[in-house]
Legacy VTK file of the C-alpha trace (Angstrom):
# vtk DataFile Version 3.0
C-alpha trace
ASCII
DATASET POLYDATA
POINTS 245 float
0.000 0.000 0.000
1.406 3.367 -0.944
2.085 5.872 1.807
1.331 9.551 1.336
4.198 11.872 2.133
3.524 14.126 5.146
2.708 17.711 4.372
3.937 20.605 6.498
0.923 22.860 6.970
-0.254 25.789 9.010
-2.916 27.299 6.742
-4.001 24.971 3.901
-7.046 25.321 1.691
-10.332 25.327 3.574
-12.872 22.610 2.840
-16.440 22.250 4.059
-17.405 18.810 5.368
-20.871 17.273 5.342
-21.829 13.997 6.982
-23.105 11.262 4.718
-24.947 9.641 7.618
-26.938 11.894 9.923
-25.853 15.293 8.645
-23.850 15.876 11.827
-20.046 15.837 11.877
-17.776 16.850 14.736
-14.968 19.077 13.495
-12.292 21.154 15.195
-12.610 24.245 12.961
-8.825 23.998 12.572
-8.542 23.773 8.763
-5.511 21.442 8.412
-6.817 19.068 11.074
-10.292 18.931 9.544
-8.760 18.444 6.108
-7.015 15.344 7.458
-9.844 13.940 9.588
-12.809 14.882 7.433
-14.903 15.134 10.605
-15.970 12.527 13.164
-19.242 10.814 12.284
-22.228 9.884 14.467
-22.355 6.288 15.577
-18.555 5.970 15.702
-15.949 5.754 18.468
-12.601 7.455 17.819
-9.425 7.036 19.862
-7.122 10.062 20.036
-3.756 8.819 21.297
-1.299 11.605 22.019
2.114 12.440 23.404
1.495 16.174 22.958
-0.661 18.567 24.973
-2.292 19.620 21.725
-4.635 16.725 22.546
-6.438 18.831 25.146
-6.929 21.757 22.790
-8.213 19.448 20.032
-10.833 17.964 22.348
-11.828 21.435 23.569
-12.187 22.614 19.978
-14.217 19.549 19.011
-16.552 20.052 21.966
-17.122 23.794 21.638
-17.490 23.621 17.873
-19.967 20.736 18.201
-22.177 22.838 20.482
-21.802 25.815 18.160
-22.669 23.958 14.960
-25.284 21.435 16.085
-26.740 22.912 19.296
-26.420 19.542 20.994
-24.910 18.827 24.395
-21.515 17.247 24.975
-21.275 14.645 27.758
-17.724 14.538 29.096
-16.383 11.842 31.435
-12.934 12.880 32.648
-10.403 10.449 34.079
-7.338 12.681 34.106
-8.419 15.983 35.640
-8.001 17.381 32.138
-11.080 19.605 31.797
-10.210 23.243 32.344
-13.130 25.706 32.082
-10.695 28.568 31.437
-9.311 26.765 28.386
-12.849 26.163 27.145
-13.559 29.853 27.657
-10.556 30.753 25.469
-11.941 28.520 22.729
-15.364 30.182 23.021
-13.730 33.578 22.589
-11.852 32.240 19.578
-15.257 31.463 18.042
-16.749 34.742 19.317
-19.240 32.856 21.459
-20.574 33.640 24.896
-18.775 31.180 27.197
-21.690 30.818 29.609
-24.015 29.648 26.834
-21.582 27.041 25.529
-20.397 25.774 28.907
-23.992 25.123 29.931
-24.110 22.595 27.087
-20.977 20.712 28.178
-21.676 18.373 31.099
-18.541 17.166 32.891
-18.343 14.216 35.283
-14.931 13.705 36.863
-13.759 10.358 38.230
-11.044 10.023 40.864
-10.772 6.220 40.965
-10.972 3.451 38.408
-14.199 2.188 39.970
-15.781 5.645 39.759
-14.772 5.788 36.094
-16.406 2.424 35.433
-19.583 3.452 37.253
-19.877 6.705 35.324
-19.587 4.935 31.968
-21.612 1.818 32.730
-24.368 3.222 34.957
-24.622 7.001 34.616
-23.742 7.851 31.037
-26.920 6.689 29.325
-29.113 8.454 31.869
-27.273 11.714 31.199
-27.507 11.178 27.440
-31.273 10.765 27.670
-31.677 13.709 30.018
-29.668 16.154 27.917
-30.262 14.615 24.473
-26.487 14.822 24.087
-24.923 14.279 20.699
-21.277 13.843 21.631
-19.457 11.795 24.283
-15.888 12.451 25.405
-14.059 10.021 27.688
-10.767 11.764 28.393
-7.576 10.149 29.704
-9.482 6.878 29.957
-6.579 4.575 30.985
-5.063 6.848 33.634
-7.000 5.759 36.708
-6.634 2.083 35.819
-2.842 2.308 36.153
-3.129 2.292 39.970
-0.361 0.093 41.403
-2.808 -1.261 44.000
-5.033 -2.740 41.293
-4.467 -6.077 39.631
-3.799 -5.392 35.951
-6.129 -8.118 34.736
-8.952 -6.535 36.736
-8.085 -3.102 35.346
-8.117 -4.393 31.798
-11.458 -6.161 32.271
-13.019 -2.975 33.666
-11.748 -0.946 30.713
-12.949 -3.560 28.218
-16.375 -3.569 29.835
-16.489 0.231 29.752
-15.410 0.333 26.112
-18.100 -2.186 25.256
-20.717 -0.050 26.978
-19.465 3.044 25.172
-19.699 1.317 21.806
-23.222 0.133 22.603
-24.389 3.617 23.643
-22.699 5.174 20.615
-24.569 2.872 18.251
-27.882 3.190 20.103
-27.895 6.988 20.446
-25.893 7.790 17.285
-23.409 9.896 19.189
-20.003 11.104 18.098
-17.787 9.450 20.713
-14.147 10.232 21.477
-11.814 8.351 23.829
-8.447 9.903 24.623
-5.126 8.740 25.973
-2.314 11.113 26.943
1.089 9.442 26.893
1.782 7.055 24.036
4.047 4.781 26.085
1.318 3.368 28.335
-0.490 1.804 25.380
2.740 0.224 24.174
3.812 -1.497 27.370
0.581 -2.516 29.099
-0.712 -5.904 27.992
-3.951 -5.671 26.020
-4.184 -1.879 26.169
-3.105 -1.020 22.649
-5.480 -3.643 21.244
-8.348 -2.155 23.234
-7.733 1.414 22.098
-6.650 0.693 18.523
-8.704 -2.324 17.461
-11.969 -1.970 19.400
-12.787 1.459 17.964
-13.858 2.733 14.568
-11.021 5.178 14.052
-7.621 6.051 15.509
-5.914 9.450 15.523
-2.312 9.645 16.706
-0.720 12.916 17.848
3.043 12.893 18.382
5.251 15.668 19.695
8.057 16.862 17.441
10.458 19.766 17.789
8.471 22.854 16.823
5.417 20.992 15.514
3.227 17.937 16.010
2.649 14.957 13.757
-1.043 14.119 13.432
-1.661 10.823 11.700
-4.368 8.307 10.834
-2.517 4.975 11.230
-5.155 2.874 9.455
-5.418 5.217 6.467
-1.645 5.860 6.395
-2.155 9.598 6.157
-0.539 12.331 8.208
0.281 16.011 8.446
2.885 18.045 10.309
1.074 20.850 12.104
2.375 23.924 13.898
-0.223 24.811 16.545
-1.235 28.333 17.466
-2.315 29.346 21.001
-5.959 28.477 21.825
-7.009 32.130 21.917
-5.571 32.919 18.473
-6.780 32.115 14.973
-5.030 31.457 11.692
-5.767 33.351 8.495
-7.704 30.385 7.105
-9.926 30.221 10.175
-10.630 33.931 9.770
-11.462 33.485 6.073
-13.747 30.527 6.843
-15.661 32.610 9.372
-16.242 35.485 6.992
LINES 1 246
245 0 1 2 3 4 5 6 7 8 9 10 11 12 13 14 15 16 17 18 19 20 21 22 23 24 25 26 27 28 29 30 31 32 33 34 35 36 37 38 39 40 41 42 43 44 45 46 47 48 49 50 51 52 53 54 55 56 57 58 59 60 61 62 63 64 65 66 67 68 69 70 71 72 73 74 75 76 77 78 79 80 81 82 83 84 85 86 87 88 89 90 91 92 93 94 95 96 97 98 99 100 101 102 103 104 105 106 107 108 109 110 111 112 113 114 115 116 117 118 119 120 121 122 123 124 125 126 127 128 129 130 131 132 133 134 135 136 137 138 139 140 141 142 143 144 145 146 147 148 149 150 151 152 153 154 155 156 157 158 159 160 161 162 163 164 165 166 167 168 169 170 171 172 173 174 175 176 177 178 179 180 181 182 183 184 185 186 187 188 189 190 191 192 193 194 195 196 197 198 199 200 201 202 203 204 205 206 207 208 209 210 211 212 213 214 215 216 217 218 219 220 221 222 223 224 225 226 227 228 229 230 231 232 233 234 235 236 237 238 239 240 241 242 243 244
């Protein structure tokens, strides 16, 4: 299979994306990233596996832009203390949105133990989806709490597998755009069964790797990638400005 050469981009051509399924794609509004991903579709689970902090900005952009474009709630289950309302506020300002209106549509549940994480996904998530009619699910830093040295690894893996199964079931049933994230590429490489869970039990995989001065964003299954130079969350590129106007 031929491999496309990576392209160094900061402001490529802007493309509009339209879902072929339910008319509802989740995009970042970052032109080069959306050009690569083409948008995340309803009824699918996507893993974003990252060694770069750009991960957190990408998820913030996906969430805020989803609320902005589709007026649907985002249900966020956080396992890594990664949700920062100030960062979300910066993204809202980037889109010229009122933060209070957007943040009211992003429901965050934070787990502090592996068992809390499992309970939130297996017992609470569907109830919140039905209550809010949410259209997007984010499970951030999913593996982190299951790395506890006091837990047996086989038990941890079984809990994560059960949670992933529940997430896939809810995603199919409610036609949500679902995103699972991992921060720190090494943990998926060295923990038995973890890479298989996050790379093979999902519909799509996005890898984000830190490089000197830029990040490499790739789609391992499609063998496509770009080299991207991020801008601060509260700034826009020329292409974003042109897209808006």
